[in-house]
All heavy atoms as TSV, in Angstrom:
chain	resi	resn	atom	element	x	y	z
A	1	MET	N	N	0.850	-1.168	0.000
A	1	MET	CA	C	0.000	0.000	0.000
A	1	MET	C	C	0.901	1.237	0.000
A	1	MET	O	O	1.913	1.284	0.671
A	1	MET	CB	C	-0.892	-0.044	1.251
A	1	MET	CG	C	-1.630	1.231	1.500
A	1	MET	SD	S	-2.788	1.166	2.882
A	1	MET	CE	C	-1.676	1.093	4.258
A	2	ARG	N	N	0.475	2.253	-0.738
A	2	ARG	CA	C	1.231	3.491	-0.841
A	2	ARG	C	C	0.468	4.604	-0.125
A	2	ARG	O	O	-0.729	4.780	-0.320
A	2	ARG	CB	C	1.412	3.868	-2.306
A	2	ARG	CG	C	2.210	5.141	-2.514
A	2	ARG	CD	C	2.151	5.609	-3.953
A	2	ARG	NE	N	0.811	5.991	-4.372
A	2	ARG	CZ	C	0.217	7.154	-4.115
A	2	ARG	NH1	N	0.827	8.059	-3.387
A	2	ARG	NH2	N	-0.998	7.412	-4.550
A	3	ILE	N	N	1.192	5.346	0.729
A	3	ILE	CA	C	0.640	6.546	1.350
A	3	ILE	C	C	1.603	7.691	1.102
A	3	ILE	O	O	2.755	7.477	0.680
A	3	ILE	CB	C	0.407	6.367	2.873
A	3	ILE	CG1	C	1.727	6.139	3.605
A	3	ILE	CG2	C	-0.596	5.258	3.147
A	3	ILE	CD1	C	1.611	6.189	5.132
A	4	LEU	N	N	1.155	8.892	1.343
A	4	LEU	CA	C	2.024	10.061	1.288
A	4	LEU	C	C	2.251	10.481	2.735
A	4	LEU	O	O	1.309	10.871	3.432
A	4	LEU	CB	C	1.350	11.173	0.489
A	4	LEU	CG	C	2.244	12.263	-0.046
A	4	LEU	CD1	C	3.306	11.681	-0.978
A	4	LEU	CD2	C	1.435	13.298	-0.787
A	5	LEU	N	N	3.475	10.352	3.215
A	5	LEU	CA	C	3.816	10.622	4.612
A	5	LEU	C	C	4.667	11.876	4.699
A	5	LEU	O	O	5.794	11.899	4.208
A	5	LEU	CB	C	4.556	9.426	5.213
A	5	LEU	CG	C	5.058	9.571	6.633
A	5	LEU	CD1	C	3.897	9.793	7.603
A	5	LEU	CD2	C	5.855	8.360	7.047
A	6	ASN	N	N	4.106	12.917	5.271
A	6	ASN	CA	C	4.788	14.209	5.378
A	6	ASN	C	C	5.387	14.630	4.038
A	6	ASN	O	O	6.509	15.123	3.961
A	6	ASN	CB	C	5.862	14.174	6.466
A	6	ASN	CG	C	5.276	14.088	7.858
A	6	ASN	OD1	O	4.078	14.174	8.046
A	6	ASN	ND2	N	6.121	13.893	8.849
A	7	GLY	N	N	4.626	14.386	2.970
A	7	GLY	CA	C	5.035	14.818	1.635
A	7	GLY	C	C	5.858	13.822	0.845
A	7	GLY	O	O	6.143	14.059	-0.323
A	8	ASP	N	N	6.252	12.704	1.451
A	8	ASP	CA	C	7.063	11.691	0.768
A	8	ASP	C	C	6.285	10.389	0.625
A	8	ASP	O	O	5.560	9.991	1.538
A	8	ASP	CB	C	8.357	11.402	1.556
A	8	ASP	CG	C	9.276	12.609	1.619
A	8	ASP	OD1	O	9.382	13.337	0.622
A	8	ASP	OD2	O	9.879	12.820	2.688
A	9	GLU	N	N	6.471	9.717	-0.508
A	9	GLU	CA	C	5.840	8.418	-0.701
A	9	GLU	C	C	6.423	7.392	0.257
A	9	GLU	O	O	7.632	7.347	0.468
A	9	GLU	CB	C	6.063	7.916	-2.130
A	9	GLU	CG	C	4.990	8.282	-3.072
A	9	GLU	CD	C	5.082	7.530	-4.388
A	9	GLU	OE1	O	6.159	6.998	-4.717
A	9	GLU	OE2	O	4.069	7.489	-5.076
A	10	LYS	N	N	5.530	6.593	0.822
A	10	LYS	CA	C	5.956	5.510	1.714
A	10	LYS	C	C	5.136	4.283	1.352
A	10	LYS	O	O	3.934	4.367	1.167
A	10	LYS	CB	C	5.694	5.906	3.170
A	10	LYS	CG	C	5.971	4.819	4.173
A	10	LYS	CD	C	7.220	5.123	4.924
A	10	LYS	CE	C	7.479	4.069	5.979
A	10	LYS	NZ	N	8.836	3.645	5.991
A	11	PHE	N	N	5.818	3.156	1.217
A	11	PHE	CA	C	5.149	1.906	0.886
A	11	PHE	C	C	5.072	1.040	2.135
A	11	PHE	O	O	6.060	0.872	2.846
A	11	PHE	CB	C	5.883	1.185	-0.240
A	11	PHE	CG	C	5.802	1.924	-1.540
A	11	PHE	CD1	C	6.776	2.842	-1.895
A	11	PHE	CD2	C	4.721	1.730	-2.396
A	11	PHE	CE1	C	6.685	3.550	-3.085
A	11	PHE	CE2	C	4.624	2.424	-3.584
A	11	PHE	CZ	C	5.611	3.339	-3.928
A	12	LEU	N	N	3.877	0.495	2.393
A	12	LEU	CA	C	3.626	-0.321	3.583
A	12	LEU	C	C	3.063	-1.673	3.155
A	12	LEU	O	O	2.380	-1.770	2.139
A	12	LEU	CB	C	2.611	0.373	4.494
A	12	LEU	CG	C	2.970	1.788	4.955
A	12	LEU	CD1	C	1.775	2.455	5.599
A	12	LEU	CD2	C	4.140	1.735	5.914
A	13	GLU	N	N	3.335	-2.684	3.962
A	13	GLU	CA	C	2.805	-4.024	3.718
A	13	GLU	C	C	1.402	-4.128	4.304
A	13	GLU	O	O	1.228	-4.023	5.512
A	13	GLU	CB	C	3.698	-5.081	4.368
A	13	GLU	CG	C	5.083	-5.190	3.762
A	13	GLU	CD	C	5.066	-5.834	2.386
A	13	GLU	OE1	O	4.226	-6.726	2.144
A	13	GLU	OE2	O	5.893	-5.417	1.560
A	14	GLY	N	N	0.394	-4.330	3.473
A	14	GLY	CA	C	-0.967	-4.563	3.942
A	14	GLY	C	C	-1.566	-3.381	4.679
A	14	GLY	O	O	-1.055	-2.272	4.637
A	15	GLU	N	N	-2.678	-3.658	5.381
A	15	GLU	CA	C	-3.345	-2.621	6.159
A	15	GLU	C	C	-2.541	-2.303	7.412
A	15	GLU	O	O	-2.018	-3.193	8.066
A	15	GLU	CB	C	-4.738	-3.076	6.574
A	15	GLU	CG	C	-5.750	-3.043	5.476
A	15	GLU	CD	C	-7.154	-3.262	6.000
A	15	GLU	OE1	O	-7.338	-3.774	7.120
A	15	GLU	OE2	O	-8.082	-2.914	5.261
A	16	VAL	N	N	-2.486	-1.017	7.729
A	16	VAL	CA	C	-1.714	-0.563	8.884
A	16	VAL	C	C	-2.551	0.464	9.627
A	16	VAL	O	O	-3.153	1.347	9.018
A	16	VAL	CB	C	-0.376	0.065	8.421
A	16	VAL	CG1	C	0.384	0.667	9.576
A	16	VAL	CG2	C	0.476	-0.948	7.695
A	17	THR	N	N	-2.568	0.368	10.949
A	17	THR	CA	C	-3.236	1.387	11.755
A	17	THR	C	C	-2.246	2.526	12.011
A	17	THR	O	O	-1.038	2.385	11.789
A	17	THR	CB	C	-3.706	0.829	13.113
A	17	THR	OG1	O	-2.561	0.455	13.876
A	17	THR	CG2	C	-4.655	-0.348	12.941
A	18	ILE	N	N	-2.764	3.630	12.507
A	18	ILE	CA	C	-1.877	4.750	12.844
A	18	ILE	C	C	-0.871	4.316	13.899
A	18	ILE	O	O	0.316	4.622	13.802
A	18	ILE	CB	C	-2.689	5.968	13.323
A	18	ILE	CG1	C	-3.486	6.544	12.148
A	18	ILE	CG2	C	-1.775	7.030	13.932
A	18	ILE	CD1	C	-4.416	7.669	12.518
A	19	ARG	N	N	-1.329	3.579	14.897
A	19	ARG	CA	C	-0.419	3.104	15.952
A	19	ARG	C	C	0.697	2.246	15.369
A	19	ARG	O	O	1.871	2.387	15.723
A	19	ARG	CB	C	-1.220	2.331	17.005
A	19	ARG	CG	C	-0.385	1.755	18.128
A	19	ARG	CD	C	0.299	2.871	18.901
A	19	ARG	NE	N	1.233	2.353	19.857
A	19	ARG	CZ	C	1.142	2.516	21.154
A	19	ARG	NH1	N	0.155	3.209	21.655
A	19	ARG	NH2	N	2.048	2.015	21.954
A	20	GLU	N	N	0.342	1.339	14.450
A	20	GLU	CA	C	1.348	0.483	13.810
A	20	GLU	C	C	2.325	1.315	12.981
A	20	GLU	O	O	3.527	1.049	12.985
A	20	GLU	CB	C	0.670	-0.574	12.938
A	20	GLU	CG	C	-0.077	-1.618	13.746
A	20	GLU	CD	C	-0.993	-2.488	12.920
A	20	GLU	OE1	O	-1.463	-2.047	11.850
A	20	GLU	OE2	O	-1.249	-3.629	13.357
A	21	LEU	N	N	1.817	2.344	12.295
A	21	LEU	CA	C	2.695	3.219	11.516
A	21	LEU	C	C	3.695	3.917	12.431
A	21	LEU	O	O	4.892	3.982	12.121
A	21	LEU	CB	C	1.876	4.252	10.744
A	21	LEU	CG	C	2.694	5.269	9.943
A	21	LEU	CD1	C	3.530	4.593	8.873
A	21	LEU	CD2	C	1.792	6.328	9.341
A	22	LEU	N	N	3.224	4.426	13.564
A	22	LEU	CA	C	4.137	5.078	14.509
A	22	LEU	C	C	5.207	4.105	14.983
A	22	LEU	O	O	6.385	4.468	15.099
A	22	LEU	CB	C	3.357	5.653	15.695
A	22	LEU	CG	C	2.401	6.809	15.377
A	22	LEU	CD1	C	1.603	7.194	16.611
A	22	LEU	CD2	C	3.145	8.004	14.815
A	23	ASN	N	N	4.815	2.853	15.255
A	23	ASN	CA	C	5.786	1.831	15.671
A	23	ASN	C	C	6.808	1.577	14.569
A	23	ASN	O	O	8.007	1.481	14.836
A	23	ASN	CB	C	5.083	0.531	16.051
A	23	ASN	CG	C	4.339	0.627	17.365
A	23	ASN	OD1	O	4.600	1.501	18.179
A	23	ASN	ND2	N	3.397	-0.263	17.569
A	24	ILE	N	N	6.351	1.449	13.331
A	24	ILE	CA	C	7.246	1.216	12.186
A	24	ILE	C	C	8.262	2.344	12.076
A	24	ILE	O	O	9.439	2.117	11.803
A	24	ILE	CB	C	6.437	1.093	10.877
A	24	ILE	CG1	C	5.645	-0.217	10.858
A	24	ILE	CG2	C	7.337	1.195	9.646
A	24	ILE	CD1	C	4.589	-0.298	9.767
A	25	LEU	N	N	7.805	3.562	12.319
A	25	LEU	CA	C	8.672	4.739	12.188
A	25	LEU	C	C	9.523	4.986	13.433
A	25	LEU	O	O	10.368	5.871	13.433
A	25	LEU	CB	C	7.817	5.980	11.899
A	25	LEU	CG	C	7.024	5.946	10.592
A	25	LEU	CD1	C	6.091	7.141	10.524
A	25	LEU	CD2	C	7.951	5.904	9.391
A	26	GLY	N	N	9.283	4.219	14.498
A	26	GLY	CA	C	10.044	4.403	15.732
A	26	GLY	C	C	9.646	5.644	16.502
A	26	GLY	O	O	10.447	6.197	17.256
A	27	ILE	N	N	8.396	6.067	16.335
A	27	ILE	CA	C	7.900	7.252	17.033
A	27	ILE	C	C	7.114	6.799	18.256
A	27	ILE	O	O	6.146	6.047	18.144
A	27	ILE	CB	C	7.008	8.111	16.110
A	27	ILE	CG1	C	7.823	8.615	14.923
A	27	ILE	CG2	C	6.396	9.273	16.886
A	27	ILE	CD1	C	7.008	9.330	13.870
A	28	GLU	N	N	7.535	7.284	19.407
A	28	GLU	CA	C	6.879	6.923	20.666
A	28	GLU	C	C	5.571	7.692	20.806
A	28	GLU	O	O	5.519	8.902	20.563
A	28	GLU	CB	C	7.799	7.268	21.830
A	28	GLU	CG	C	7.272	6.846	23.164
A	28	GLU	CD	C	8.244	7.162	24.280
A	28	GLU	OE1	O	9.460	7.174	24.030
A	28	GLU	OE2	O	7.774	7.409	25.400
A	29	LEU	N	N	4.516	6.993	21.178
A	29	LEU	CA	C	3.218	7.627	21.386
A	29	LEU	C	C	3.291	8.469	22.651
A	29	LEU	O	O	3.694	7.993	23.708
A	29	LEU	CB	C	2.130	6.557	21.522
A	29	LEU	CG	C	0.705	7.079	21.674
A	29	LEU	CD1	C	0.312	7.927	20.471
A	29	LEU	CD2	C	-0.255	5.924	21.837
A	30	ARG	N	N	2.932	9.747	22.518
A	30	ARG	CA	C	2.946	10.669	23.649
A	30	ARG	C	C	1.592	11.350	23.742
A	30	ARG	O	O	0.958	11.615	22.738
A	30	ARG	CB	C	4.018	11.736	23.452
A	30	ARG	CG	C	5.412	11.182	23.319
A	30	ARG	CD	C	6.418	12.282	23.159
A	30	ARG	NE	N	6.057	13.164	22.044
A	30	ARG	CZ	C	6.917	13.884	21.357
A	30	ARG	NH1	N	8.181	13.868	21.671
A	30	ARG	NH2	N	6.519	14.659	20.368
A	31	GLU	N	N	1.181	11.642	24.942
A	31	GLU	CA	C	-0.100	12.333	25.145
A	31	GLU	C	C	-0.015	13.794	24.711
A	31	GLU	O	O	-0.988	14.359	24.242
A	31	GLU	CB	C	-0.523	12.245	26.612
A	31	GLU	CG	C	-1.005	10.861	27.019
A	31	GLU	CD	C	-2.181	10.377	26.181
A	31	GLU	OE1	O	-3.148	11.140	25.970
A	31	GLU	OE2	O	-2.122	9.221	25.730
A	32	VAL	N	N	1.150	14.390	24.878
A	32	VAL	CA	C	1.337	15.805	24.543
A	32	VAL	C	C	2.462	15.922	23.527
A	32	VAL	O	O	3.475	15.231	23.620
A	32	VAL	CB	C	1.686	16.626	25.814
A	32	VAL	CG1	C	1.941	18.083	25.469
A	32	VAL	CG2	C	0.584	16.495	26.851
A	33	GLY	N	N	2.275	16.779	22.542
A	33	GLY	CA	C	3.349	17.071	21.605
A	33	GLY	C	C	3.396	16.165	20.388
A	33	GLY	O	O	4.381	16.175	19.663
A	34	LEU	N	N	2.337	15.387	20.131
A	34	LEU	CA	C	2.290	14.527	18.952
A	34	LEU	C	C	0.898	14.614	18.344
A	34	LEU	O	O	-0.102	14.505	19.067
A	34	LEU	CB	C	2.585	13.073	19.320
A	34	LEU	CG	C	2.478	12.062	18.180
A	34	LEU	CD1	C	3.650	12.235	17.209
A	34	LEU	CD2	C	2.457	10.650	18.717
A	35	ALA	N	N	0.835	14.838	17.037
A	35	ALA	CA	C	-0.451	14.885	16.340
A	35	ALA	C	C	-0.319	14.184	15.002
A	35	ALA	O	O	0.729	14.247	14.356
A	35	ALA	CB	C	-0.901	16.326	16.135
A	36	VAL	N	N	-1.390	13.505	14.604
A	36	VAL	CA	C	-1.435	12.827	13.313
A	36	VAL	C	C	-2.695	13.280	12.589
A	36	VAL	O	O	-3.793	13.247	13.154
A	36	VAL	CB	C	-1.450	11.292	13.475
A	36	VAL	CG1	C	-1.543	10.616	12.113
A	36	VAL	CG2	C	-0.208	10.806	14.217
A	37	ALA	N	N	-2.518	13.709	11.336
A	37	ALA	CA	C	-3.650	14.078	10.496
A	37	ALA	C	C	-3.661	13.167	9.279
A	37	ALA	O	O	-2.607	12.834	8.732
A	37	ALA	CB	C	-3.551	15.534	10.059
A	38	VAL	N	N	-4.851	12.743	8.877
A	38	VAL	CA	C	-5.018	11.932	7.681
A	38	VAL	C	C	-5.950	12.695	6.750
A	38	VAL	O	O	-7.075	13.038	7.132
A	38	VAL	CB	C	-5.594	10.539	8.017
A	38	VAL	CG1	C	-5.789	9.724	6.748
A	38	VAL	CG2	C	-4.677	9.793	8.988
A	39	ASN	N	N	-5.448	12.978	5.560
A	39	ASN	CA	C	-6.217	13.734	4.563
A	39	ASN	C	C	-6.758	15.043	5.142
A	39	ASN	O	O	-7.898	15.427	4.890
A	39	ASN	CB	C	-7.354	12.866	4.003
A	39	ASN	CG	C	-6.813	11.615	3.337
A	39	ASN	OD1	O	-5.781	11.641	2.677
A	39	ASN	ND2	N	-7.491	10.508	3.532
A	40	GLY	N	N	-5.917	15.719	5.935
A	40	GLY	CA	C	-6.256	17.023	6.474
A	40	GLY	C	C	-7.089	17.009	7.744
A	40	GLY	O	O	-7.393	18.064	8.284
A	41	GLU	N	N	-7.441	15.840	8.256
A	41	GLU	CA	C	-8.252	15.746	9.471
A	41	GLU	C	C	-7.418	15.175	10.616
A	41	GLU	O	O	-6.853	14.087	10.495
A	41	GLU	CB	C	-9.451	14.827	9.229
A	41	GLU	CG	C	-10.346	14.679	10.427
A	41	GLU	CD	C	-11.512	13.729	10.158
A	41	GLU	OE1	O	-11.870	13.529	8.987
A	41	GLU	OE2	O	-12.039	13.190	11.139
A	42	VAL	N	N	-7.325	15.927	11.711
A	42	VAL	CA	C	-6.575	15.453	12.878
A	42	VAL	C	C	-7.335	14.285	13.496
A	42	VAL	O	O	-8.533	14.367	13.742
A	42	VAL	CB	C	-6.374	16.585	13.909
A	42	VAL	CG1	C	-5.690	16.055	15.160
A	42	VAL	CG2	C	-5.557	17.715	13.296
A	43	ILE	N	N	-6.615	13.190	13.733
A	43	ILE	CA	C	-7.214	11.984	14.285
A	43	ILE	C	C	-6.955	11.960	15.791
A	43	ILE	O	O	-5.809	12.102	16.221
A	43	ILE	CB	C	-6.606	10.715	13.632
A	43	ILE	CG1	C	-6.704	10.800	12.103
A	43	ILE	CG2	C	-7.268	9.462	14.179
A	43	ILE	CD1	C	-8.096	10.923	11.547
A	44	PRO	N	N	-7.999	11.774	16.611
A	44	PRO	CA	C	-7.802	11.706	18.054
A	44	PRO	C	C	-6.926	10.511	18.450
A	44	PRO	O	O	-7.015	9.439	17.832
A	44	PRO	CB	C	-9.219	11.519	18.614
A	44	PRO	CG	C	-10.136	11.947	17.522
A	44	PRO	CD	C	-9.416	11.670	16.238
A	45	LYS	N	N	-6.095	10.690	19.445
A	45	LYS	CA	C	-5.207	9.606	19.903
A	45	LYS	C	C	-5.987	8.348	20.280
A	45	LYS	O	O	-5.501	7.240	20.109
A	45	LYS	CB	C	-4.355	10.075	21.075
A	45	LYS	CG	C	-3.255	11.018	20.646
A	45	LYS	CD	C	-2.440	11.487	21.837
A	45	LYS	CE	C	-1.334	12.412	21.439
A	45	LYS	NZ	N	-1.753	13.646	20.793
A	46	SER	N	N	-7.203	8.531	20.754
A	46	SER	CA	C	-8.025	7.382	21.146
A	46	SER	C	C	-8.375	6.485	19.960
A	46	SER	O	O	-8.773	5.338	20.139
A	46	SER	CB	C	-9.315	7.857	21.823
A	46	SER	OG	O	-10.085	8.649	20.929
A	47	GLU	N	N	-8.182	6.974	18.731
A	47	GLU	CA	C	-8.498	6.194	17.534
A	47	GLU	C	C	-7.260	5.585	16.856
A	47	GLU	O	O	-7.399	4.857	15.876
A	47	GLU	CB	C	-9.247	7.066	16.524
A	47	GLU	CG	C	-10.618	7.493	17.014
A	47	GLU	CD	C	-11.380	8.306	15.989
A	47	GLU	OE1	O	-11.145	8.122	14.778
A	47	GLU	OE2	O	-12.208	9.131	16.413
A	48	TYR	N	N	-6.060	5.884	17.360
A	48	TYR	CA	C	-4.828	5.403	16.713
A	48	TYR	C	C	-4.782	3.879	16.585
A	48	TYR	O	O	-4.278	3.360	15.609
A	48	TYR	CB	C	-3.588	5.861	17.481
A	48	TYR	CG	C	-3.236	7.331	17.338
A	48	TYR	CD1	C	-4.071	8.236	16.703
A	48	TYR	CD2	C	-2.058	7.806	17.871
A	48	TYR	CE1	C	-3.742	9.570	16.602
A	48	TYR	CE2	C	-1.705	9.141	17.761
A	48	TYR	CZ	C	-2.548	10.023	17.124
A	48	TYR	OH	O	-2.196	11.335	17.017
A	49	GLU	N	N	-5.303	3.162	17.579
A	49	GLU	CA	C	-5.254	1.695	17.562
A	49	GLU	C	C	-6.141	1.100	16.478
A	49	GLU	O	O	-5.846	0.026	15.954
A	49	GLU	CB	C	-5.698	1.130	18.921
A	49	GLU	CG	C	-4.708	1.349	20.036
A	49	GLU	CD	C	-3.517	0.413	19.982
A	49	GLU	OE1	O	-3.618	-0.661	19.373
A	49	GLU	OE2	O	-2.478	0.782	20.552
A	50	ASN	N	N	-7.235	1.763	16.147
A	50	ASN	CA	C	-8.229	1.195	15.242
A	50	ASN	C	C	-8.319	1.861	13.877
A	50	ASN	O	O	-8.905	1.303	12.962
A	50	ASN	CB	C	-9.615	1.240	15.904
A	50	ASN	CG	C	-9.647	0.418	17.166
A	50	ASN	OD1	O	-9.157	-0.705	17.202
A	50	ASN	ND2	N	-10.201	0.977	18.226
A	51	TYR	N	N	-7.762	3.063	13.724
A	51	TYR	CA	C	-7.868	3.796	12.462
A	51	TYR	C	C	-6.928	3.177	11.430
A	51	TYR	O	O	-5.709	3.259	11.553
A	51	TYR	CB	C	-7.525	5.270	12.671
A	51	TYR	CG	C	-7.877	6.135	11.488
A	51	TYR	CD1	C	-8.992	6.944	11.516
A	51	TYR	CD2	C	-7.088	6.140	10.338
A	51	TYR	CE1	C	-9.326	7.742	10.440
A	51	TYR	CE2	C	-7.418	6.926	9.256
A	51	TYR	CZ	C	-8.535	7.723	9.308
A	51	TYR	OH	O	-8.860	8.512	8.238
A	52	LYS	N	N	-7.509	2.544	10.416
A	52	LYS	CA	C	-6.704	1.888	9.383
A	52	LYS	C	C	-6.475	2.836	8.217
A	52	LYS	O	O	-7.407	3.441	7.695
A	52	LYS	CB	C	-7.402	0.619	8.896
A	52	LYS	CG	C	-7.454	-0.424	9.986
A	52	LYS	CD	C	-8.008	-1.720	9.496
A	52	LYS	CE	C	-8.043	-2.653	10.694
A	52	LYS	NZ	N	-8.335	-3.985	10.400
A	53	LEU	N	N	-5.211	2.944	7.836
A	53	LEU	CA	C	-4.860	3.777	6.693
A	53	LEU	C	C	-5.262	3.074	5.408
A	53	LEU	O	O	-5.286	1.849	5.338
A	53	LEU	CB	C	-3.367	4.065	6.706
A	53	LEU	CG	C	-2.879	4.826	7.941
A	53	LEU	CD1	C	-1.367	4.883	7.968
A	53	LEU	CD2	C	-3.475	6.221	7.982
A	54	LYS	N	N	-5.546	3.887	4.383
A	54	LYS	CA	C	-5.971	3.355	3.100
A	54	LYS	C	C	-5.003	3.805	2.005
A	54	LYS	O	O	-4.297	4.802	2.158
A	54	LYS	CB	C	-7.384	3.842	2.778
A	54	LYS	CG	C	-8.433	3.365	3.768
A	54	LYS	CD	C	-9.745	4.091	3.522
A	54	LYS	CE	C	-10.695	3.962	4.673
A	54	LYS	NZ	N	-10.254	4.593	5.896
A	55	GLU	N	N	-5.005	3.072	0.916
A	55	GLU	CA	C	-4.188	3.396	-0.249
A	55	GLU	C	C	-4.374	4.869	-0.617
A	55	GLU	O	O	-5.501	5.363	-0.729
A	55	GLU	CB	C	-4.609	2.514	-1.427
A	55	GLU	CG	C	-3.886	2.801	-2.710
A	55	GLU	CD	C	-2.459	2.284	-2.736
A	55	GLU	OE1	O	-2.151	1.305	-2.035
A	55	GLU	OE2	O	-1.641	2.868	-3.471
A	56	GLY	N	N	-3.251	5.585	-0.759
A	56	GLY	CA	C	-3.290	6.974	-1.194
A	56	GLY	C	C	-3.536	7.998	-0.105
A	56	GLY	O	O	-3.560	9.200	-0.395
A	57	ASP	N	N	-3.729	7.557	1.157
A	57	ASP	CA	C	-3.941	8.521	2.238
A	57	ASP	C	C	-2.758	9.477	2.345
A	57	ASP	O	O	-1.603	9.093	2.134
A	57	ASP	CB	C	-4.122	7.811	3.585
A	57	ASP	CG	C	-5.554	7.356	3.826
A	57	ASP	OD1	O	-6.460	7.749	3.072
A	57	ASP	OD2	O	-5.757	6.586	4.790
A	58	LYS	N	N	-3.071	10.728	2.697
A	58	LYS	CA	C	-2.041	11.732	2.960
A	58	LYS	C	C	-1.938	11.878	4.477
A	58	LYS	O	O	-2.862	12.358	5.126
A	58	LYS	CB	C	-2.410	13.057	2.309
A	58	LYS	CG	C	-2.405	12.967	0.801
A	58	LYS	CD	C	-2.848	14.259	0.167
A	58	LYS	CE	C	-2.895	14.060	-1.344
A	58	LYS	NZ	N	-3.518	15.186	-2.020
A	59	VAL	N	N	-0.820	11.424	5.019
A	59	VAL	CA	C	-0.621	11.393	6.463
A	59	VAL	C	C	0.427	12.437	6.851
A	59	VAL	O	O	1.502	12.494	6.249
A	59	VAL	CB	C	-0.155	9.985	6.923
A	59	VAL	CG1	C	0.047	9.950	8.425
A	59	VAL	CG2	C	-1.142	8.914	6.472
A	60	GLU	N	N	0.099	13.251	7.826
A	60	GLU	CA	C	1.036	14.224	8.375
A	60	GLU	C	C	1.237	13.904	9.849
A	60	GLU	O	O	0.267	13.790	10.595
A	60	GLU	CB	C	0.501	15.651	8.237
A	60	GLU	CG	C	0.334	16.124	6.808
A	60	GLU	CD	C	1.644	16.370	6.093
A	60	GLU	OE1	O	2.639	16.737	6.764
A	60	GLU	OE2	O	1.680	16.180	4.866
A	61	ILE	N	N	2.495	13.722	10.240
A	61	ILE	CA	C	2.827	13.478	11.640
A	61	ILE	C	C	3.644	14.670	12.117
A	61	ILE	O	O	4.663	15.010	11.520
A	61	ILE	CB	C	3.635	12.177	11.816
A	61	ILE	CG1	C	2.807	10.989	11.318
A	61	ILE	CG2	C	4.035	11.994	13.280
A	61	ILE	CD1	C	3.574	9.673	11.331
A	62	VAL	N	N	3.155	15.270	13.192
A	62	VAL	CA	C	3.834	16.436	13.761
A	62	VAL	C	C	4.150	16.114	15.209
A	62	VAL	O	O	3.273	15.694	15.965
A	62	VAL	CB	C	2.944	17.687	13.683
A	62	VAL	CG1	C	3.638	18.883	14.328
A	62	VAL	CG2	C	2.554	17.989	12.251
A	63	HIS	N	N	5.421	16.282	15.576
A	63	HIS	CA	C	5.763	16.130	16.996
A	63	HIS	C	C	6.651	17.284	17.401
A	63	HIS	O	O	7.601	17.641	16.714
A	63	HIS	CB	C	6.362	14.759	17.336
A	63	HIS	CG	C	7.389	14.244	16.413
A	63	HIS	ND1	N	8.710	14.255	16.686
A	63	HIS	CD2	C	7.269	13.681	15.189
A	63	HIS	CE1	C	9.388	13.707	15.690
A	63	HIS	NE2	N	8.539	13.362	14.775
A	64	LEU	N	N	6.276	17.882	18.531
A	64	LEU	CA	C	7.017	19.019	19.054
A	64	LEU	C	C	8.239	18.533	19.801
A	64	LEU	O	O	8.194	17.508	20.489
A	64	LEU	CB	C	6.137	19.826	20.004
A	64	LEU	CG	C	4.859	20.399	19.403
A	64	LEU	CD1	C	4.036	21.075	20.484
A	64	LEU	CD2	C	5.166	21.367	18.286
A	65	VAL	N	N	9.307	19.252	19.651
A	65	VAL	CA	C	10.554	18.921	20.330
A	65	VAL	C	C	10.902	20.095	21.229
A	65	VAL	O	O	11.020	21.228	20.756
A	65	VAL	CB	C	11.690	18.656	19.326
A	65	VAL	CG1	C	12.985	18.361	20.044
A	65	VAL	CG2	C	11.317	17.515	18.393
A	66	GLY	N	N	11.030	19.823	22.519
A	66	GLY	CA	C	11.385	20.878	23.461
A	66	GLY	C	C	12.893	21.005	23.581
A	66	GLY	O	O	13.649	20.116	23.231
A	67	GLY	N	N	13.301	22.101	24.038
A	67	GLY	CA	C	14.741	22.321	24.222
A	67	GLY	C	C	14.968	23.668	24.861
A	67	GLY	O	O	14.044	24.413	25.133
A	68	GLY	N	N	16.206	23.959	25.024
A	68	GLY	CA	C	16.440	25.249	25.639
A	68	GLY	C	C	17.846	25.663	25.628
A	68	GLY	O	O	18.765	25.353	25.050
């Protein structure tokens, strides 16, 4: 399956949930400072386990990085 991830093509094996995508990418699930949008719609964290991505979805992952 092909998706557009933060503007770049990404190929995935079979159906993948948002949670599985984050695991594949090595991104730790955080309550604060992480957001995922699919086709321009922000998906609530409570749906990450069950929201299945589809062929051609445009996925944007934004995570804030603190520092000082």
